[in-house]
Structure formats: C-alpha cells, structure tokens
PyMOL Python script that loads the backbone (N, CA, C, O; Angstrom):
from pymol import cmd

cmd.read_pdbstr("""\
ATOM      1  N   MET A   1      61.895  63.706 107.477  1.00  0.00           N
ATOM      2  CA  MET A   1      62.303  63.570 108.863  1.00  0.00           C
ATOM      3  C   MET A   1      62.039  64.867 109.647  1.00  0.00           C
ATOM      4  O   MET A   1      61.561  64.812 110.780  1.00  0.00           O
ATOM      5  N   LEU A   2      62.337  65.996 109.072  1.00  0.00           N
ATOM      6  CA  LEU A   2      62.099  67.248 109.777  1.00  0.00           C
ATOM      7  C   LEU A   2      60.615  67.464 110.029  1.00  0.00           C
ATOM      8  O   LEU A   2      60.223  67.882 111.118  1.00  0.00           O
ATOM      9  N   PHE A   3      59.788  67.182 109.026  1.00  0.00           N
ATOM     10  CA  PHE A   3      58.360  67.363 109.174  1.00  0.00           C
ATOM     11  C   PHE A   3      57.814  66.486 110.309  1.00  0.00           C
ATOM     12  O   PHE A   3      56.990  66.943 111.101  1.00  0.00           O
ATOM     13  N   GLU A   4      58.264  65.249 110.389  1.00  0.00           N
ATOM     14  CA  GLU A   4      57.827  64.351 111.446  1.00  0.00           C
ATOM     15  C   GLU A   4      58.242  64.847 112.831  1.00  0.00           C
ATOM     16  O   GLU A   4      57.613  64.505 113.832  1.00  0.00           O
ATOM     17  N   ARG A   5      59.278  65.634 112.880  1.00  0.00           N
ATOM     18  CA  ARG A   5      59.755  66.162 114.143  1.00  0.00           C
ATOM     19  C   ARG A   5      59.112  67.505 114.504  1.00  0.00           C
ATOM     20  O   ARG A   5      59.481  68.131 115.497  1.00  0.00           O
ATOM     21  N   GLY A   6      58.146  67.940 113.686  1.00  0.00           N
ATOM     22  CA  GLY A   6      57.418  69.160 113.991  1.00  0.00           C
ATOM     23  C   GLY A   6      57.873  70.406 113.249  1.00  0.00           C
ATOM     24  O   GLY A   6      57.302  71.478 113.448  1.00  0.00           O
ATOM     25  N   ALA A   7      58.887  70.291 112.398  1.00  0.00           N
ATOM     26  CA  ALA A   7      59.345  71.463 111.645  1.00  0.00           C
ATOM     27  C   ALA A   7      58.291  71.863 110.620  1.00  0.00           C
ATOM     28  O   ALA A   7      57.656  71.003 110.009  1.00  0.00           O
ATOM     29  N   ARG A   8      58.111  73.136 110.436  1.00  0.00           N
ATOM     30  CA  ARG A   8      57.099  73.629 109.493  1.00  0.00           C
ATOM     31  C   ARG A   8      57.692  74.359 108.301  1.00  0.00           C
ATOM     32  O   ARG A   8      57.142  74.297 107.201  1.00  0.00           O
ATOM     33  N   VAL A   9      58.810  75.052 108.504  1.00  0.00           N
ATOM     34  CA  VAL A   9      59.436  75.811 107.425  1.00  0.00           C
ATOM     35  C   VAL A   9      60.950  75.660 107.492  1.00  0.00           C
ATOM     36  O   VAL A   9      61.524  75.405 108.551  1.00  0.00           O
ATOM     37  N   LEU A  10      61.579  75.825 106.335  1.00  0.00           N
ATOM     38  CA  LEU A  10      63.035  75.903 106.228  1.00  0.00           C
ATOM     39  C   LEU A  10      63.389  77.292 105.766  1.00  0.00           C
ATOM     40  O   LEU A  10      62.704  77.858 104.914  1.00  0.00           O
ATOM     41  N   LEU A  11      64.456  77.853 106.318  1.00  0.00           N
ATOM     42  CA  LEU A  11      64.970  79.153 105.907  1.00  0.00           C
ATOM     43  C   LEU A  11      66.427  79.018 105.522  1.00  0.00           C
ATOM     44  O   LEU A  11      67.199  78.340 106.201  1.00  0.00           O
ATOM     45  N   VAL A  12      66.800  79.664 104.432  1.00  0.00           N
ATOM     46  CA  VAL A  12      68.199  79.749 104.032  1.00  0.00           C
ATOM     47  C   VAL A  12      68.481  81.200 103.664  1.00  0.00           C
ATOM     48  O   VAL A  12      67.581  81.930 103.249  1.00  0.00           O
ATOM     49  N   ALA A  13      69.717  81.607 103.815  1.00  0.00           N
ATOM     50  CA  ALA A  13      70.100  82.991 103.493  1.00  0.00           C
ATOM     51  C   ALA A  13      71.348  82.969 102.607  1.00  0.00           C
ATOM     52  O   ALA A  13      72.206  82.097 102.743  1.00  0.00           O
ATOM     53  N   THR A  14      71.430  83.939 101.705  1.00  0.00           N
ATOM     54  CA  THR A  14      72.581  84.086 100.834  1.00  0.00           C
ATOM     55  C   THR A  14      72.739  85.552 100.495  1.00  0.00           C
ATOM     56  O   THR A  14      71.942  86.391 100.912  1.00  0.00           O
ATOM     57  N   SER A  15      73.743  85.839  99.757  1.00  0.00           N
ATOM     58  CA  SER A  15      74.075  87.194  99.353  1.00  0.00           C
ATOM     59  C   SER A  15      73.235  87.647  98.155  1.00  0.00           C
ATOM     60  O   SER A  15      72.807  86.830  97.339  1.00  0.00           O
ATOM     61  N   GLY A  16      73.011  88.928  98.065  1.00  0.00           N
ATOM     62  CA  GLY A  16      72.303  89.491  96.929  1.00  0.00           C
ATOM     63  C   GLY A  16      73.213  89.927  95.795  1.00  0.00           C
ATOM     64  O   GLY A  16      72.737  90.465  94.795  1.00  0.00           O
ATOM     65  N   LEU A  17      74.522  89.704  95.931  1.00  0.00           N
ATOM     66  CA  LEU A  17      75.460  90.112  94.882  1.00  0.00           C
ATOM     67  C   LEU A  17      75.243  89.308  93.604  1.00  0.00           C
ATOM     68  O   LEU A  17      74.760  88.177  93.658  1.00  0.00           O
ATOM     69  N   ASP A  18      75.594  89.880  92.462  1.00  0.00           N
ATOM     70  CA  ASP A  18      75.450  89.213  91.170  1.00  0.00           C
ATOM     71  C   ASP A  18      76.166  87.855  91.160  1.00  0.00           C
ATOM     72  O   ASP A  18      75.702  86.913  90.518  1.00  0.00           O
ATOM     73  N   GLY A  19      77.267  87.760  91.853  1.00  0.00           N
ATOM     74  CA  GLY A  19      78.034  86.506  91.880  1.00  0.00           C
ATOM     75  C   GLY A  19      77.286  85.360  92.542  1.00  0.00           C
ATOM     76  O   GLY A  19      77.696  84.206  92.420  1.00  0.00           O
ATOM     77  N   PHE A  20      76.194  85.659  93.243  1.00  0.00           N
ATOM     78  CA  PHE A  20      75.395  84.631  93.911  1.00  0.00           C
ATOM     79  C   PHE A  20      74.075  84.373  93.190  1.00  0.00           C
ATOM     80  O   PHE A  20      73.189  83.710  93.729  1.00  0.00           O
ATOM     81  N   ALA A  21      73.941  84.904  91.957  1.00  0.00           N
ATOM     82  CA  ALA A  21      72.703  84.694  91.198  1.00  0.00           C
ATOM     83  C   ALA A  21      72.404  83.216  90.989  1.00  0.00           C
ATOM     84  O   ALA A  21      71.248  82.803  91.083  1.00  0.00           O
ATOM     85  N   ALA A  22      73.419  82.419  90.709  1.00  0.00           N
ATOM     86  CA  ALA A  22      73.211  80.980  90.504  1.00  0.00           C
ATOM     87  C   ALA A  22      72.726  80.314  91.784  1.00  0.00           C
ATOM     88  O   ALA A  22      71.877  79.424  91.742  1.00  0.00           O
ATOM     89  N   THR A  23      73.260  80.742  92.910  1.00  0.00           N
ATOM     90  CA  THR A  23      72.817  80.198  94.200  1.00  0.00           C
ATOM     91  C   THR A  23      71.359  80.516  94.452  1.00  0.00           C
ATOM     92  O   THR A  23      70.592  79.641  94.853  1.00  0.00           O
ATOM     93  N   ARG A  24      70.966  81.768  94.219  1.00  0.00           N
ATOM     94  CA  ARG A  24      69.558  82.131  94.384  1.00  0.00           C
ATOM     95  C   ARG A  24      68.667  81.369  93.421  1.00  0.00           C
ATOM     96  O   ARG A  24      67.569  80.946  93.783  1.00  0.00           O
ATOM     97  N   GLY A  25      69.147  81.192  92.179  1.00  0.00           N
ATOM     98  CA  GLY A  25      68.398  80.421  91.213  1.00  0.00           C
ATOM     99  C   GLY A  25      68.219  78.962  91.634  1.00  0.00           C
ATOM    100  O   GLY A  25      67.161  78.367  91.426  1.00  0.00           O
ATOM    101  N   PHE A  26      69.265  78.402  92.224  1.00  0.00           N
ATOM    102  CA  PHE A  26      69.173  77.031  92.745  1.00  0.00           C
ATOM    103  C   PHE A  26      68.098  76.898  93.786  1.00  0.00           C
ATOM    104  O   PHE A  26      67.287  75.973  93.735  1.00  0.00           O
ATOM    105  N   TYR A  27      68.080  77.830  94.751  1.00  0.00           N
ATOM    106  CA  TYR A  27      67.074  77.773  95.792  1.00  0.00           C
ATOM    107  C   TYR A  27      65.668  77.887  95.205  1.00  0.00           C
ATOM    108  O   TYR A  27      64.764  77.156  95.612  1.00  0.00           O
ATOM    109  N   ARG A  28      65.483  78.790  94.260  1.00  0.00           N
ATOM    110  CA  ARG A  28      64.177  78.910  93.615  1.00  0.00           C
ATOM    111  C   ARG A  28      63.783  77.614  92.911  1.00  0.00           C
ATOM    112  O   ARG A  28      62.635  77.176  92.976  1.00  0.00           O
ATOM    113  N   HIS A  29      64.761  77.012  92.238  1.00  0.00           N
ATOM    114  CA  HIS A  29      64.530  75.785  91.471  1.00  0.00           C
ATOM    115  C   HIS A  29      64.060  74.625  92.366  1.00  0.00           C
ATOM    116  O   HIS A  29      63.260  73.797  91.930  1.00  0.00           O
ATOM    117  N   ILE A  30      64.545  74.562  93.599  1.00  0.00           N
ATOM    118  CA  ILE A  30      64.178  73.464  94.488  1.00  0.00           C
ATOM    119  C   ILE A  30      63.022  73.846  95.416  1.00  0.00           C
ATOM    120  O   ILE A  30      62.788  73.180  96.425  1.00  0.00           O
ATOM    121  N   GLY A  31      62.302  74.917  95.075  1.00  0.00           N
ATOM    122  CA  GLY A  31      61.062  75.215  95.749  1.00  0.00           C
ATOM    123  C   GLY A  31      61.068  76.285  96.817  1.00  0.00           C
ATOM    124  O   GLY A  31      60.058  76.482  97.492  1.00  0.00           O
ATOM    125  N   TYR A  32      62.173  76.980  96.989  1.00  0.00           N
ATOM    126  CA  TYR A  32      62.228  78.085  97.939  1.00  0.00           C
ATOM    127  C   TYR A  32      61.717  79.357  97.298  1.00  0.00           C
ATOM    128  O   TYR A  32      61.867  79.545  96.091  1.00  0.00           O
ATOM    129  N   ALA A  33      61.127  80.217  98.073  1.00  0.00           N
ATOM    130  CA  ALA A  33      60.683  81.534  97.606  1.00  0.00           C
ATOM    131  C   ALA A  33      61.371  82.615  98.429  1.00  0.00           C
ATOM    132  O   ALA A  33      61.614  82.443  99.623  1.00  0.00           O
ATOM    133  N   GLU A  34      61.678  83.715  97.783  1.00  0.00           N
ATOM    134  CA  GLU A  34      62.315  84.827  98.512  1.00  0.00           C
ATOM    135  C   GLU A  34      61.316  85.364  99.534  1.00  0.00           C
ATOM    136  O   GLU A  34      60.200  85.743  99.179  1.00  0.00           O
ATOM    137  N   GLU A  35      61.716  85.394 100.783  1.00  0.00           N
ATOM    138  CA  GLU A  35      60.867  85.832 101.878  1.00  0.00           C
ATOM    139  C   GLU A  35      61.247  87.225 102.361  1.00  0.00           C
ATOM    140  O   GLU A  35      60.383  88.011 102.750  1.00  0.00           O
ATOM    141  N   ALA A  36      62.532  87.524 102.334  1.00  0.00           N
ATOM    142  CA  ALA A  36      62.988  88.825 102.857  1.00  0.00           C
ATOM    143  C   ALA A  36      64.297  89.234 102.186  1.00  0.00           C
ATOM    144  O   ALA A  36      65.074  88.398 101.724  1.00  0.00           O
ATOM    145  N   ARG A  37      64.511  90.527 102.151  1.00  0.00           N
ATOM    146  CA  ARG A  37      65.769  91.073 101.644  1.00  0.00           C
ATOM    147  C   ARG A  37      66.155  92.184 102.579  1.00  0.00           C
ATOM    148  O   ARG A  37      65.413  93.152 102.743  1.00  0.00           O
ATOM    149  N   ILE A  38      67.305  92.056 103.190  1.00  0.00           N
ATOM    150  CA  ILE A  38      67.813  93.079 104.103  1.00  0.00           C
ATOM    151  C   ILE A  38      68.923  93.822 103.368  1.00  0.00           C
ATOM    152  O   ILE A  38      70.019  93.299 103.165  1.00  0.00           O
ATOM    153  N   ARG A  39      68.615  95.028 102.982  1.00  0.00           N
ATOM    154  CA  ARG A  39      69.551  95.801 102.160  1.00  0.00           C
ATOM    155  C   ARG A  39      70.840  96.130 102.899  1.00  0.00           C
ATOM    156  O   ARG A  39      70.825  96.462 104.085  1.00  0.00           O
ATOM    157  N   ASP A  40      71.939  96.033 102.190  1.00  0.00           N
ATOM    158  CA  ASP A  40      73.262  96.415 102.689  1.00  0.00           C
ATOM    159  C   ASP A  40      73.639  95.673 103.971  1.00  0.00           C
ATOM    160  O   ASP A  40      74.343  96.222 104.818  1.00  0.00           O
ATOM    161  N   PHE A  41      73.184  94.452 104.118  1.00  0.00           N
ATOM    162  CA  PHE A  41      73.435  93.692 105.339  1.00  0.00           C
ATOM    163  C   PHE A  41      74.903  93.356 105.504  1.00  0.00           C
ATOM    164  O   PHE A  41      75.502  93.647 106.540  1.00  0.00           O
ATOM    165  N   TYR A  42      75.493  92.733 104.469  1.00  0.00           N
ATOM    166  CA  TYR A  42      76.902  92.295 104.567  1.00  0.00           C
ATOM    167  C   TYR A  42      77.863  93.455 104.353  1.00  0.00           C
ATOM    168  O   TYR A  42      78.899  93.549 105.010  1.00  0.00           O
ATOM    169  N   SER A  43      77.506  94.334 103.427  1.00  0.00           N
ATOM    170  CA  SER A  43      78.296  95.549 103.159  1.00  0.00           C
ATOM    171  C   SER A  43      77.428  96.416 102.237  1.00  0.00           C
ATOM    172  O   SER A  43      76.362  95.981 101.801  1.00  0.00           O
ATOM    173  N   ASP A  44      77.874  97.620 101.945  1.00  0.00           N
ATOM    174  CA  ASP A  44      77.114  98.488 101.046  1.00  0.00           C
ATOM    175  C   ASP A  44      76.908  97.767  99.715  1.00  0.00           C
ATOM    176  O   ASP A  44      77.875  97.336  99.086  1.00  0.00           O
ATOM    177  N   GLY A  45      75.659  97.636  99.288  1.00  0.00           N
ATOM    178  CA  GLY A  45      75.343  96.985  98.042  1.00  0.00           C
ATOM    179  C   GLY A  45      75.236  95.484  98.093  1.00  0.00           C
ATOM    180  O   GLY A  45      74.936  94.851  97.081  1.00  0.00           O
ATOM    181  N   ASP A  46      75.472  94.901  99.247  1.00  0.00           N
ATOM    182  CA  ASP A  46      75.415  93.439  99.388  1.00  0.00           C
ATOM    183  C   ASP A  46      74.295  93.065 100.355  1.00  0.00           C
ATOM    184  O   ASP A  46      74.480  93.051 101.572  1.00  0.00           O
ATOM    185  N   ASP A  47      73.136  92.765  99.785  1.00  0.00           N
ATOM    186  CA  ASP A  47      71.969  92.438 100.584  1.00  0.00           C
ATOM    187  C   ASP A  47      72.024  91.026 101.125  1.00  0.00           C
ATOM    188  O   ASP A  47      72.691  90.163 100.554  1.00  0.00           O
ATOM    189  N   LYS A  48      71.331  90.786 102.215  1.00  0.00           N
ATOM    190  CA  LYS A  48      71.084  89.441 102.690  1.00  0.00           C
ATOM    191  C   LYS A  48      69.728  89.032 102.153  1.00  0.00           C
ATOM    192  O   LYS A  48      68.737  89.723 102.389  1.00  0.00           O
ATOM    193  N   VAL A  49      69.665  87.914 101.430  1.00  0.00           N
ATOM    194  CA  VAL A  49      68.422  87.435 100.835  1.00  0.00           C
ATOM    195  C   VAL A  49      68.033  86.143 101.556  1.00  0.00           C
ATOM    196  O   VAL A  49      68.789  85.171 101.578  1.00  0.00           O
ATOM    197  N   VAL A  50      66.845  86.159 102.138  1.00  0.00           N
ATOM    198  CA  VAL A  50      66.340  85.004 102.896  1.00  0.00           C
ATOM    199  C   VAL A  50      65.253  84.316 102.070  1.00  0.00           C
ATOM    200  O   VAL A  50      64.319  84.949 101.578  1.00  0.00           O
ATOM    201  N   PHE A  51      65.407  83.015 101.938  1.00  0.00           N
ATOM    202  CA  PHE A  51      64.461  82.193 101.217  1.00  0.00           C
ATOM    203  C   PHE A  51      63.735  81.289 102.201  1.00  0.00           C
ATOM    204  O   PHE A  51      64.291  80.898 103.227  1.00  0.00           O
ATOM    205  N   ARG A  52      62.481  80.961 101.877  1.00  0.00           N
ATOM    206  CA  ARG A  52      61.609  80.155 102.760  1.00  0.00           C
ATOM    207  C   ARG A  52      60.992  79.029 101.933  1.00  0.00           C
ATOM    208  O   ARG A  52      60.624  79.200 100.771  1.00  0.00           O
ATOM    209  N   LYS A  53      60.895  77.853 102.595  1.00  0.00           N
ATOM    210  CA  LYS A  53      60.230  76.724 101.966  1.00  0.00           C
ATOM    211  C   LYS A  53      59.371  76.046 103.043  1.00  0.00           C
ATOM    212  O   LYS A  53      59.870  75.648 104.096  1.00  0.00           O
ATOM    213  N   ALA A  54      58.070  75.925 102.753  1.00  0.00           N
ATOM    214  CA  ALA A  54      57.147  75.263 103.693  1.00  0.00           C
ATOM    215  C   ALA A  54      57.300  73.758 103.576  1.00  0.00           C
ATOM    216  O   ALA A  54      57.431  73.233 102.470  1.00  0.00           O
ATOM    217  N   LEU A  55      57.284  73.073 104.677  1.00  0.00           N
ATOM    218  CA  LEU A  55      57.308  71.610 104.699  1.00  0.00           C
ATOM    219  C   LEU A  55      55.883  71.129 104.785  1.00  0.00           C
ATOM    220  O   LEU A  55      55.129  71.578 105.648  1.00  0.00           O
ATOM    221  N   ARG A  56      55.499  70.222 103.905  1.00  0.00           N
ATOM    222  CA  ARG A  56      54.117  69.704 103.906  1.00  0.00           C
ATOM    223  C   ARG A  56      54.131  68.205 103.884  1.00  0.00           C
ATOM    224  O   ARG A  56      53.072  67.577 103.881  1.00  0.00           O
TER     225      ARG A  56
END
""", "prot")
cmd.dss("prot")
cmd.show_as("cartoon", "prot")
cmd.util.cbc("prot")
cmd.orient("prot")
C-alpha cells in the first residue's frame, strides 16, 4: 500500500543500548539496514540508531 502511494523508503529509529539489541536484531531480520548512528543522542552512551528499508 505504501509503495502504491509513492513511498520509497521506510525509516525506524531505536536506542543503541545493549537492552535494545533484540530490537535492532529484529529490524535487521525483517530487512532493515543500519543507515545512521547519532552518538549520545538520548543520553551519554545511548545512541540513536536509524534503520532504513527500501520499498520495491
């Protein structure tokens, strides 16, 4: 549905903390790739990790 409406990519963001490793693994498993990491975004040592998935 999104592709038909002109969407080209999906972006999701999560924490870089160890407690979110399963979340990051889930996104990788369903086809997302890490696109960006903003260090210390949420707090010192807690990066913002952005994942990207192209719609085809």
